[in-house]
C-alpha atoms as a printed R data frame, in Angstrom:
    type eleno elety resid chain resno       x       y       z
1   ATOM     1    CA   UNK     A     1 -16.506  34.446   0.666
2   ATOM     2    CA   UNK     A     2 -13.833  33.974  -2.073
3   ATOM     3    CA   UNK     A     3 -11.490  32.567   0.242
4   ATOM     4    CA   UNK     A     4 -13.726  29.962   1.293
5   ATOM     5    CA   UNK     A     5 -15.112  28.911  -2.152
6   ATOM     6    CA   UNK     A     6 -11.119  28.357  -3.017
7   ATOM     7    CA   UNK     A     7 -10.571  25.861   0.406
8   ATOM     8    CA   UNK     A     8 -13.508  23.891  -0.594
9   ATOM     9    CA   UNK     A     9 -12.952  23.909  -4.495
10  ATOM    10    CA   UNK     A    10  -9.258  22.952  -3.884
11  ATOM    11    CA   UNK     A    11  -8.401  19.484  -5.274
12  ATOM    12    CA   UNK     A    12  -6.290  17.919  -2.642
13  ATOM    13    CA   UNK     A    13  -9.351  18.300  -0.220
14  ATOM    14    CA   UNK     A    14 -11.874  16.688  -2.073
15  ATOM    15    CA   UNK     A    15  -9.686  13.863  -2.975
16  ATOM    16    CA   UNK     A    16  -8.764  13.853   0.825
17  ATOM    17    CA   UNK     A    17 -12.845  13.509   1.776
18  ATOM    18    CA   UNK     A    18 -13.465  10.961  -1.094
19  ATOM    19    CA   UNK     A    19 -10.406   9.038   0.337
20  ATOM    20    CA   UNK     A    20 -11.302   8.953   3.762
21  ATOM    21    CA   UNK     A    21 -14.703   7.910   2.838
22  ATOM    22    CA   UNK     A    22 -14.026   5.138   0.616
23  ATOM    23    CA   UNK     A    23 -11.560   4.102   3.610
24  ATOM    24    CA   UNK     A    24 -14.203   4.094   5.877
25  ATOM    25    CA   UNK     A    25 -16.692   2.090   3.847
26  ATOM    26    CA   UNK     A    26 -14.131  -0.146   3.374
27  ATOM    27    CA   UNK     A    27 -13.388  -0.849   6.687
28  ATOM    28    CA   UNK     A    28 -16.608  -2.216   7.350
29  ATOM    29    CA   UNK     A    29 -15.614  -4.929   4.404
30  ATOM    30    CA   UNK     A    30 -12.507  -5.597   5.423
31  ATOM    31    CA   UNK     A    31 -13.804  -6.161   9.019
32  ATOM    32    CA   UNK     A    32 -16.986  -8.704   7.707
33  ATOM    33    CA   UNK     A    33 -14.166 -10.508   5.809
34  ATOM    34    CA   UNK     A    34 -12.222 -10.560   9.334
35  ATOM    35    CA   UNK     A    35 -15.173 -11.523  11.043
36  ATOM    36    CA   UNK     A    36 -16.126 -14.478   8.718
37  ATOM    37    CA   UNK     A    37 -12.529 -15.854   8.391
38  ATOM    38    CA   UNK     A    38 -12.685 -15.957  12.066
39  ATOM    39    CA   UNK     A    39 -16.117 -18.258  11.873
40  ATOM    40    CA   UNK     A    40 -14.305 -20.475   9.632
41  ATOM    41    CA   UNK     A    41 -11.666 -21.035  12.517
42  ATOM    42    CA   UNK     A    42 -14.318 -21.397  14.748
43  ATOM    43    CA   UNK     A    43 -15.698 -24.112  12.694
44  ATOM    44    CA   UNK     A    44 -12.695 -26.083  12.384
45  ATOM    45    CA   UNK     A    45 -11.530 -25.518  16.091
46  ATOM    46    CA   UNK     A    46 -14.605 -24.969  17.476
47  ATOM    47    CA   UNK     A    47 -13.939 -21.431  18.719
48  ATOM    48    CA   UNK     A    48 -13.352 -18.254  16.845
49  ATOM    49    CA   UNK     A    49 -12.531 -16.293  20.004
50  ATOM    50    CA   UNK     A    50  -9.264 -17.237  21.979
51  ATOM    51    CA   UNK     A    51 -10.144 -14.949  24.840
52  ATOM    52    CA   UNK     A    52 -10.971 -17.216  27.227
53  ATOM    53    CA   UNK     A    53  -7.817 -19.460  26.702
54  ATOM    54    CA   UNK     A    54  -5.541 -19.088  29.583
55  ATOM    55    CA   UNK     A    55  -2.342 -21.690  29.629
56  ATOM    56    CA   UNK     A    56  -0.467 -21.435  32.723
57  ATOM    57    CA   UNK     A    57  -2.735 -18.980  34.179
58  ATOM    58    CA   UNK     A    58  -1.594 -16.246  31.762
59  ATOM    59    CA   UNK     A    59  -4.127 -14.242  29.559
60  ATOM    60    CA   UNK     A    60  -2.448 -15.396  26.460
61  ATOM    61    CA   UNK     A    61  -6.257 -15.864  24.235
62  ATOM    62    CA   UNK     A    62  -6.912 -12.051  24.034
63  ATOM    63    CA   UNK     A    63  -3.287 -11.785  22.305
64  ATOM    64    CA   UNK     A    64  -3.720 -14.653  20.380
65  ATOM    65    CA   UNK     A    65  -7.147 -13.403  19.122
66  ATOM    66    CA   UNK     A    66  -5.438  -9.821  18.105
67  ATOM    67    CA   UNK     A    67  -2.367 -11.727  16.164
68  ATOM    68    CA   UNK     A    68  -4.722 -13.865  14.239
69  ATOM    69    CA   UNK     A    69  -7.150 -11.088  13.482
70  ATOM    70    CA   UNK     A    70  -4.413  -8.690  12.645
71  ATOM    71    CA   UNK     A    71  -2.465 -11.361  10.480
72  ATOM    72    CA   UNK     A    72  -5.967 -11.875   8.615
73  ATOM    73    CA   UNK     A    73  -6.829  -8.486   8.569
74  ATOM    74    CA   UNK     A    74  -3.221  -7.577   6.491
75  ATOM    75    CA   UNK     A    75  -4.078 -10.476   3.981
76  ATOM    76    CA   UNK     A    76  -7.461  -8.868   3.102
77  ATOM    77    CA   UNK     A    77  -6.092  -5.902   2.664
78  ATOM    78    CA   UNK     A    78  -3.120  -7.481   0.635
79  ATOM    79    CA   UNK     A    79  -5.129  -9.509  -1.701
80  ATOM    80    CA   UNK     A    80  -7.929  -7.232  -1.839
81  ATOM    81    CA   UNK     A    81  -6.609  -3.875  -2.422
82  ATOM    82    CA   UNK     A    82  -2.506  -3.745  -2.784
83  ATOM    83    CA   UNK     A    83  -2.122  -7.090  -5.234
84  ATOM    84    CA   UNK     A    84  -5.298  -5.775  -7.709
85  ATOM    85    CA   UNK     A    85  -4.362  -2.190  -7.343
86  ATOM    86    CA   UNK     A    86  -0.364  -3.051  -8.343
87  ATOM    87    CA   UNK     A    87  -1.881  -5.315 -10.992
88  ATOM    88    CA   UNK     A    88  -4.202  -2.252 -12.458
89  ATOM    89    CA   UNK     A    89  -1.493   0.152 -12.347
90  ATOM    90    CA   UNK     A    90   1.046  -1.385 -14.358
91  ATOM    91    CA   UNK     A    91  -1.323  -2.721 -16.732
92  ATOM    92    CA   UNK     A    92  -2.819   0.747 -17.399
93  ATOM    93    CA   UNK     A    93   0.157   3.150 -16.130
94  ATOM    94    CA   UNK     A    94   3.465   1.007 -17.065
95  ATOM    95    CA   UNK     A    95   6.423   2.140 -15.486
96  ATOM    96    CA   UNK     A    96   8.854   3.527 -18.093
97  ATOM    97    CA   UNK     A    97  11.377   0.785 -19.266
98  ATOM    98    CA   UNK     A    98  14.839   0.726 -17.577
99  ATOM    99    CA   UNK     A    99  17.572   2.739 -19.195
100 ATOM   100    CA   UNK     A   100  20.152   5.328 -18.429
101 ATOM   101    CA   UNK     A   101  18.190   8.636 -17.065
102 ATOM   102    CA   UNK     A   102  17.882  11.645 -19.204
103 ATOM   103    CA   UNK     A   103  20.174  13.505 -17.081
104 ATOM   104    CA   UNK     A   104  23.115  10.621 -16.901
105 ATOM   105    CA   UNK     A   105  22.365  10.707 -20.782
106 ATOM   106    CA   UNK     A   106  23.321  14.914 -20.304
107 ATOM   107    CA   UNK     A   107  26.146  14.529 -18.637
108 ATOM   108    CA   UNK     A   108  27.793  11.701 -20.671
109 ATOM   109    CA   UNK     A   109  27.259  13.842 -24.091
110 ATOM   110    CA   UNK     A   110  28.751  16.885 -21.857
111 ATOM   111    CA   UNK     A   111  31.578  15.252 -20.731
112 ATOM   112    CA   UNK     A   112  32.063  13.343 -24.387
113 ATOM   113    CA   UNK     A   113  32.114  16.986 -26.099
114 ATOM   114    CA   UNK     A   114  34.714  18.405 -23.619
115 ATOM   115    CA   UNK     A   115  37.119  15.281 -24.160
116 ATOM   116    CA   UNK     A   116  36.577  15.932 -27.807
117 ATOM   117    CA   UNK     A   117  37.742  19.391 -27.720
118 ATOM   118    CA   UNK     A   118  40.935  18.444 -25.096
119 ATOM   119    CA   UNK     A   119  41.333  15.576 -28.245
120 ATOM   120    CA   UNK     A   120  41.789  12.555 -26.015
121 ATOM   121    CA   UNK     A   121  39.470   9.732 -25.738
122 ATOM   122    CA   UNK     A   122  37.104   9.374 -23.251
123 ATOM   123    CA   UNK     A   123  36.871   7.006 -20.447
124 ATOM   124    CA   UNK     A   124  34.183   5.062 -18.987
């Protein structure tokens, strides 16, 4: 029973479950947004589904519908998830200021100390 309790209460499992549930719920939002935008395209162009379009006898319409849906979905995900997440992350957890990494500073100090022991000037 202890092993099962440890398995259930492990942080990664809970975080993964929450992420899965949130992703499933948000997928419905993204799908509804894509349908809304395709509906707007339909109002402008007359047909939101291009599946019936067959120029030169080729079934190009299904491919066009899939590409348009993909581009809209990618834009929705980018502008509703990625961009706000990046802005919030930088606001609340700013990146460290660029500079010399600590290990490089330590190696430089060691080099300078060795050069000082030999009595020769350091080279850059």
